[in-house]
VEXLO-935767 format. One record per residue (C-alpha): chain; x, y, z; residue number from 1. Coordinates in steps of 0.001 Angstrom, whole numbers. Layout:
VEXLO-935767
<rec unit="A" X="X" Y="Y" Z="Z" pos="NUM"/>
...
end
This chain:
VEXLO-935767
<rec unit="A" X="150139" Y="114262" Z="34468" pos="1"/>
<rec unit="A" X="146588" Y="113786" Z="35803" pos="2"/>
<rec unit="A" X="146456" Y="111410" Z="39089" pos="3"/>
<rec unit="A" X="143645" Y="109158" Z="38797" pos="4"/>
<rec unit="A" X="140960" Y="108817" Z="41301" pos="5"/>
<rec unit="A" X="139115" Y="106271" Z="41228" pos="6"/>
<rec unit="A" X="135249" Y="106171" Z="43351" pos="7"/>
<rec unit="A" X="134192" Y="102253" Z="44087" pos="8"/>
<rec unit="A" X="130958" Y="101901" Z="43416" pos="9"/>
<rec unit="A" X="129629" Y="98993" Z="46275" pos="10"/>
<rec unit="A" X="126287" Y="99151" Z="44919" pos="11"/>
<rec unit="A" X="124894" Y="102208" Z="47184" pos="12"/>
<rec unit="A" X="125291" Y="106099" Z="47302" pos="13"/>
<rec unit="A" X="124840" Y="108644" Z="45197" pos="14"/>
<rec unit="A" X="127710" Y="107854" Z="43045" pos="15"/>
<rec unit="A" X="126730" Y="110694" Z="40198" pos="16"/>
<rec unit="A" X="126372" Y="113064" Z="43236" pos="17"/>
<rec unit="A" X="130037" Y="112391" Z="44152" pos="18"/>
<rec unit="A" X="131625" Y="112439" Z="41260" pos="19"/>
<rec unit="A" X="130143" Y="115633" Z="40051" pos="20"/>
<rec unit="A" X="131478" Y="117315" Z="43706" pos="21"/>
<rec unit="A" X="134609" Y="115813" Z="43276" pos="22"/>
<rec unit="A" X="135192" Y="116765" Z="39177" pos="23"/>
<rec unit="A" X="134037" Y="120501" Z="40913" pos="24"/>
<rec unit="A" X="136654" Y="120122" Z="43420" pos="25"/>
<rec unit="A" X="138865" Y="119372" Z="40873" pos="26"/>
<rec unit="A" X="138121" Y="122180" Z="38516" pos="27"/>
<rec unit="A" X="137367" Y="124766" Z="41015" pos="28"/>
<rec unit="A" X="140989" Y="124560" Z="42712" pos="29"/>
<rec unit="A" X="143099" Y="123814" Z="39208" pos="30"/>
<rec unit="A" X="143552" Y="120094" Z="40648" pos="31"/>
<rec unit="A" X="144557" Y="118111" Z="37380" pos="32"/>
<rec unit="A" X="142601" Y="114332" Z="38236" pos="33"/>
<rec unit="A" X="140481" Y="111906" Z="36160" pos="34"/>
<rec unit="A" X="137945" Y="110712" Z="38330" pos="35"/>
<rec unit="A" X="136314" Y="107307" Z="37650" pos="36"/>
<rec unit="A" X="133390" Y="105363" Z="39420" pos="37"/>
<rec unit="A" X="134911" Y="101704" Z="39432" pos="38"/>
<rec unit="A" X="133958" Y="98315" Z="40106" pos="39"/>
<rec unit="A" X="137226" Y="96255" Z="39186" pos="40"/>
<rec unit="A" X="140526" Y="95390" Z="41547" pos="41"/>
<rec unit="A" X="142326" Y="96152" Z="37831" pos="42"/>
<rec unit="A" X="141175" Y="100202" Z="38337" pos="43"/>
<rec unit="A" X="141847" Y="100528" Z="41743" pos="44"/>
<rec unit="A" X="145754" Y="98674" Z="41165" pos="45"/>
<rec unit="A" X="146202" Y="102109" Z="39121" pos="46"/>
<rec unit="A" X="144534" Y="104632" Z="41369" pos="47"/>
<rec unit="A" X="146517" Y="107511" Z="42805" pos="48"/>
<rec unit="A" X="143617" Y="107929" Z="45232" pos="49"/>
<rec unit="A" X="140461" Y="105736" Z="46411" pos="50"/>
<rec unit="A" X="137340" Y="107128" Z="47103" pos="51"/>
<rec unit="A" X="134510" Y="104913" Z="48933" pos="52"/>
<rec unit="A" X="131007" Y="106206" Z="49807" pos="53"/>
<rec unit="A" X="128509" Y="104409" Z="51032" pos="54"/>
<rec unit="A" X="124560" Y="104625" Z="51671" pos="55"/>
<rec unit="A" X="122176" Y="102428" Z="53514" pos="56"/>
<rec unit="A" X="122417" Y="99993" Z="55630" pos="57"/>
<rec unit="A" X="125874" Y="98737" Z="56746" pos="58"/>
<rec unit="A" X="125714" Y="94926" Z="56167" pos="59"/>
<rec unit="A" X="124091" Y="95642" Z="52277" pos="60"/>
<rec unit="A" X="127387" Y="97886" Z="51218" pos="61"/>
<rec unit="A" X="129574" Y="95236" Z="52587" pos="62"/>
<rec unit="A" X="127924" Y="92823" Z="50622" pos="63"/>
<rec unit="A" X="127848" Y="95024" Z="47249" pos="64"/>
<rec unit="A" X="131963" Y="95621" Z="48535" pos="65"/>
<rec unit="A" X="132225" Y="91847" Z="48503" pos="66"/>
<rec unit="A" X="130746" Y="91474" Z="45678" pos="67"/>
<rec unit="A" X="133330" Y="92971" Z="43366" pos="68"/>
<rec unit="A" X="135301" Y="90337" Z="42360" pos="69"/>
<rec unit="A" X="138791" Y="91169" Z="43916" pos="70"/>
<rec unit="A" X="138051" Y="94201" Z="45243" pos="71"/>
<rec unit="A" X="138210" Y="94174" Z="48819" pos="72"/>
<rec unit="A" X="141829" Y="91980" Z="48387" pos="73"/>
<rec unit="A" X="142925" Y="95421" Z="45880" pos="74"/>
<rec unit="A" X="141960" Y="98074" Z="48341" pos="75"/>
<rec unit="A" X="143823" Y="96062" Z="51168" pos="76"/>
<rec unit="A" X="146950" Y="96142" Z="48993" pos="77"/>
<rec unit="A" X="146494" Y="99278" Z="47556" pos="78"/>
<rec unit="A" X="145720" Y="101210" Z="50721" pos="79"/>
<rec unit="A" X="146678" Y="98997" Z="53603" pos="80"/>
<rec unit="A" X="150197" Y="97818" Z="51813" pos="81"/>
<rec unit="A" X="150801" Y="100510" Z="49856" pos="82"/>
<rec unit="A" X="149623" Y="103462" Z="51367" pos="83"/>
<rec unit="A" X="147308" Y="105341" Z="48882" pos="84"/>
<rec unit="A" X="145310" Y="107621" Z="50092" pos="85"/>
<rec unit="A" X="141776" Y="106793" Z="50857" pos="86"/>
<rec unit="A" X="137933" Y="108345" Z="51626" pos="87"/>
<rec unit="A" X="135406" Y="106885" Z="53185" pos="88"/>
<rec unit="A" X="131743" Y="108600" Z="52929" pos="89"/>
<rec unit="A" X="128731" Y="107492" Z="54726" pos="90"/>
<rec unit="A" X="128715" Y="104432" Z="55033" pos="91"/>
<rec unit="A" X="131691" Y="103785" Z="53177" pos="92"/>
<rec unit="A" X="133682" Y="105501" Z="56344" pos="93"/>
<rec unit="A" X="131888" Y="103398" Z="58676" pos="94"/>
<rec unit="A" X="132826" Y="100626" Z="56608" pos="95"/>
<rec unit="A" X="136659" Y="100978" Z="57831" pos="96"/>
<rec unit="A" X="135303" Y="99995" Z="61364" pos="97"/>
<rec unit="A" X="136237" Y="96629" Z="62548" pos="98"/>
<rec unit="A" X="131949" Y="95730" Z="63113" pos="99"/>
<rec unit="A" X="128776" Y="97017" Z="61828" pos="100"/>
<rec unit="A" X="125282" Y="96587" Z="64094" pos="101"/>
<rec unit="A" X="122886" Y="97653" Z="61517" pos="102"/>
<rec unit="A" X="120895" Y="94370" Z="60585" pos="103"/>
<rec unit="A" X="123195" Y="92119" Z="62411" pos="104"/>
<rec unit="A" X="126702" Y="91906" Z="63484" pos="105"/>
<rec unit="A" X="128896" Y="92390" Z="60331" pos="106"/>
<rec unit="A" X="132279" Y="92362" Z="59618" pos="107"/>
<rec unit="A" X="133614" Y="95684" Z="58747" pos="108"/>
<rec unit="A" X="137106" Y="95973" Z="56837" pos="109"/>
<rec unit="A" X="139107" Y="96381" Z="60326" pos="110"/>
<rec unit="A" X="141318" Y="99419" Z="59311" pos="111"/>
<rec unit="A" X="140688" Y="101793" Z="62391" pos="112"/>
<rec unit="A" X="139205" Y="99849" Z="65302" pos="113"/>
<rec unit="A" X="135717" Y="100336" Z="65854" pos="114"/>
<rec unit="A" X="132096" Y="99665" Z="66247" pos="115"/>
<rec unit="A" X="129297" Y="101119" Z="64439" pos="116"/>
<rec unit="A" X="126481" Y="100868" Z="66971" pos="117"/>
<rec unit="A" X="122879" Y="102370" Z="66807" pos="118"/>
<rec unit="A" X="122764" Y="105885" Z="68175" pos="119"/>
<rec unit="A" X="120568" Y="106747" Z="70761" pos="120"/>
<rec unit="A" X="120557" Y="110501" Z="71247" pos="121"/>
<rec unit="A" X="118886" Y="112209" Z="73855" pos="122"/>
<rec unit="A" X="117747" Y="115886" Z="74071" pos="123"/>
<rec unit="A" X="118357" Y="118496" Z="77272" pos="124"/>
<rec unit="A" X="115153" Y="116587" Z="79210" pos="125"/>
<rec unit="A" X="116128" Y="113269" Z="78676" pos="126"/>
<rec unit="A" X="113782" Y="113007" Z="75734" pos="127"/>
<rec unit="A" X="114736" Y="110781" Z="72776" pos="128"/>
<rec unit="A" X="115961" Y="113155" Z="69476" pos="129"/>
<rec unit="A" X="114327" Y="112212" Z="66054" pos="130"/>
<rec unit="A" X="116422" Y="109218" Z="64282" pos="131"/>
<rec unit="A" X="118248" Y="109615" Z="61541" pos="132"/>
<rec unit="A" X="119987" Y="112985" Z="62139" pos="133"/>
<rec unit="A" X="118759" Y="114297" Z="59064" pos="134"/>
<rec unit="A" X="119843" Y="117623" Z="57928" pos="135"/>
<rec unit="A" X="123288" Y="120187" Z="58749" pos="136"/>
<rec unit="A" X="125276" Y="120416" Z="61858" pos="137"/>
<rec unit="A" X="128170" Y="121700" Z="63049" pos="138"/>
<rec unit="A" X="131347" Y="120374" Z="63090" pos="139"/>
<rec unit="A" X="134172" Y="120498" Z="66598" pos="140"/>
<rec unit="A" X="137851" Y="119954" Z="66148" pos="141"/>
<rec unit="A" X="140968" Y="121508" Z="66409" pos="142"/>
<rec unit="A" X="142169" Y="124238" Z="63907" pos="143"/>
<rec unit="A" X="144791" Y="122722" Z="61963" pos="144"/>
<rec unit="A" X="144760" Y="119428" Z="62868" pos="145"/>
<rec unit="A" X="144731" Y="117448" Z="59756" pos="146"/>
<rec unit="A" X="145159" Y="118258" Z="55973" pos="147"/>
<rec unit="A" X="141926" Y="117622" Z="55162" pos="148"/>
<rec unit="A" X="140227" Y="120161" Z="57487" pos="149"/>
<rec unit="A" X="142681" Y="122781" Z="55973" pos="150"/>
<rec unit="A" X="140366" Y="126267" Z="55581" pos="151"/>
<rec unit="A" X="137322" Y="124344" Z="57562" pos="152"/>
<rec unit="A" X="136921" Y="126610" Z="61055" pos="153"/>
<rec unit="A" X="135146" Y="125072" Z="63930" pos="154"/>
<rec unit="A" X="131338" Y="125630" Z="63889" pos="155"/>
<rec unit="A" X="130954" Y="124836" Z="59694" pos="156"/>
<rec unit="A" X="128086" Y="122933" Z="58776" pos="157"/>
<rec unit="A" X="127808" Y="120061" Z="56579" pos="158"/>
<rec unit="A" X="124765" Y="118086" Z="56444" pos="159"/>
<rec unit="A" X="124269" Y="114556" Z="57916" pos="160"/>
<rec unit="A" X="121464" Y="111432" Z="57648" pos="161"/>
<rec unit="A" X="122405" Y="108483" Z="59416" pos="162"/>
<rec unit="A" X="121092" Y="106634" Z="62511" pos="163"/>
<rec unit="A" X="124106" Y="104608" Z="63138" pos="164"/>
<rec unit="A" X="127428" Y="106174" Z="64724" pos="165"/>
<rec unit="A" X="130984" Y="105378" Z="64991" pos="166"/>
<rec unit="A" X="132594" Y="104156" Z="68344" pos="167"/>
<rec unit="A" X="136239" Y="104471" Z="67731" pos="168"/>
<rec unit="A" X="138166" Y="102466" Z="70098" pos="169"/>
<rec unit="A" X="141284" Y="105192" Z="70293" pos="170"/>
<rec unit="A" X="139653" Y="108408" Z="70232" pos="171"/>
<rec unit="A" X="142563" Y="109918" Z="68602" pos="172"/>
<rec unit="A" X="141121" Y="108522" Z="65571" pos="173"/>
<rec unit="A" X="137706" Y="110911" Z="65765" pos="174"/>
<rec unit="A" X="139891" Y="114158" Z="64737" pos="175"/>
<rec unit="A" X="135798" Y="116035" Z="64430" pos="176"/>
<rec unit="A" X="132633" Y="115463" Z="65433" pos="177"/>
<rec unit="A" X="129092" Y="116925" Z="65855" pos="178"/>
<rec unit="A" X="126769" Y="117215" Z="68344" pos="179"/>
<rec unit="A" X="123331" Y="115389" Z="67997" pos="180"/>
<rec unit="A" X="122656" Y="114557" Z="71802" pos="181"/>
<rec unit="A" X="126300" Y="114158" Z="72707" pos="182"/>
<rec unit="A" X="129207" Y="113997" Z="70687" pos="183"/>
<rec unit="A" X="128845" Y="111985" Z="67159" pos="184"/>
<rec unit="A" X="131895" Y="111102" Z="65719" pos="185"/>
<rec unit="A" X="131811" Y="113284" Z="61909" pos="186"/>
<rec unit="A" X="135336" Y="112785" Z="60328" pos="187"/>
<rec unit="A" X="137879" Y="110296" Z="61645" pos="188"/>
<rec unit="A" X="141915" Y="109895" Z="60271" pos="189"/>
<rec unit="A" X="144890" Y="107589" Z="60661" pos="190"/>
<rec unit="A" X="147757" Y="107587" Z="58116" pos="191"/>
<rec unit="A" X="146492" Y="107560" Z="54777" pos="192"/>
<rec unit="A" X="143334" Y="106397" Z="55748" pos="193"/>
<rec unit="A" X="140387" Y="109564" Z="55902" pos="194"/>
<rec unit="A" X="135951" Y="109394" Z="56408" pos="195"/>
<rec unit="A" X="133763" Y="111261" Z="56585" pos="196"/>
<rec unit="A" X="130449" Y="110361" Z="58033" pos="197"/>
<rec unit="A" X="128497" Y="113202" Z="56187" pos="198"/>
<rec unit="A" X="127739" Y="113607" Z="52982" pos="199"/>
<rec unit="A" X="130468" Y="115468" Z="51928" pos="200"/>
<rec unit="A" X="129016" Y="115671" Z="48765" pos="201"/>
<rec unit="A" X="125832" Y="117559" Z="49621" pos="202"/>
<rec unit="A" X="127513" Y="120161" Z="51950" pos="203"/>
<rec unit="A" X="127941" Y="122923" Z="49576" pos="204"/>
<rec unit="A" X="131266" Y="124912" Z="49906" pos="205"/>
<rec unit="A" X="132845" Y="123247" Z="52928" pos="206"/>
<rec unit="A" X="132138" Y="120301" Z="51587" pos="207"/>
<rec unit="A" X="133810" Y="120847" Z="48272" pos="208"/>
<rec unit="A" X="136688" Y="122341" Z="50049" pos="209"/>
<rec unit="A" X="137412" Y="119049" Z="52180" pos="210"/>
<rec unit="A" X="137014" Y="117161" Z="48547" pos="211"/>
<rec unit="A" X="140054" Y="119702" Z="47398" pos="212"/>
<rec unit="A" X="142219" Y="119100" Z="50610" pos="213"/>
<rec unit="A" X="141872" Y="115279" Z="49830" pos="214"/>
<rec unit="A" X="142868" Y="115518" Z="45963" pos="215"/>
<rec unit="A" X="145637" Y="117602" Z="47289" pos="216"/>
<rec unit="A" X="146615" Y="115611" Z="50529" pos="217"/>
<rec unit="A" X="149964" Y="113902" Z="50548" pos="218"/>
<rec unit="A" X="149786" Y="111476" Z="53936" pos="219"/>
end
């Protein structure tokens, strides 16, 4: 029986690209999955996996999520209460934090303690690096540490666009970093939760491998 994957639409982000990437990852890997963009709590209550993409500002994405009747409550019930595998992408990952500081202080979902704060990257000469961090950058992590990174190698590159970064309270929650004037959280995970700071849907074969890994993941 095909698994049901719910991609939540908080009113931001390129949902069509995310949907296409998931469909290709499933097809290429022989994974039976019905992947749908959803805005209703009822759809989350029957989903086998839940994905939250996000693009733009933390505060706007949180407002968009809150505007969907019953969706935050359904997320809490299914993801936190029942352990449904969850993947946050870009700002969708950031929303798992305790607080975001973009466009004012905004409460996150509080699932993985931490704060999403403005980046202040500096080069070797101490001069500021351009923001947003935009483009391909390498991942650094311990191999075989987490199923979502299965088959990915340290040094593999993915596509970033962001000016704010997730500062986790517990360093073990950041399972991969990238370097942009210092280490930047790239992948977080705890229990049935995983999050990717980069645009996985724009990250070529490496991104598709991660999406397939998520579709197979049994936390």
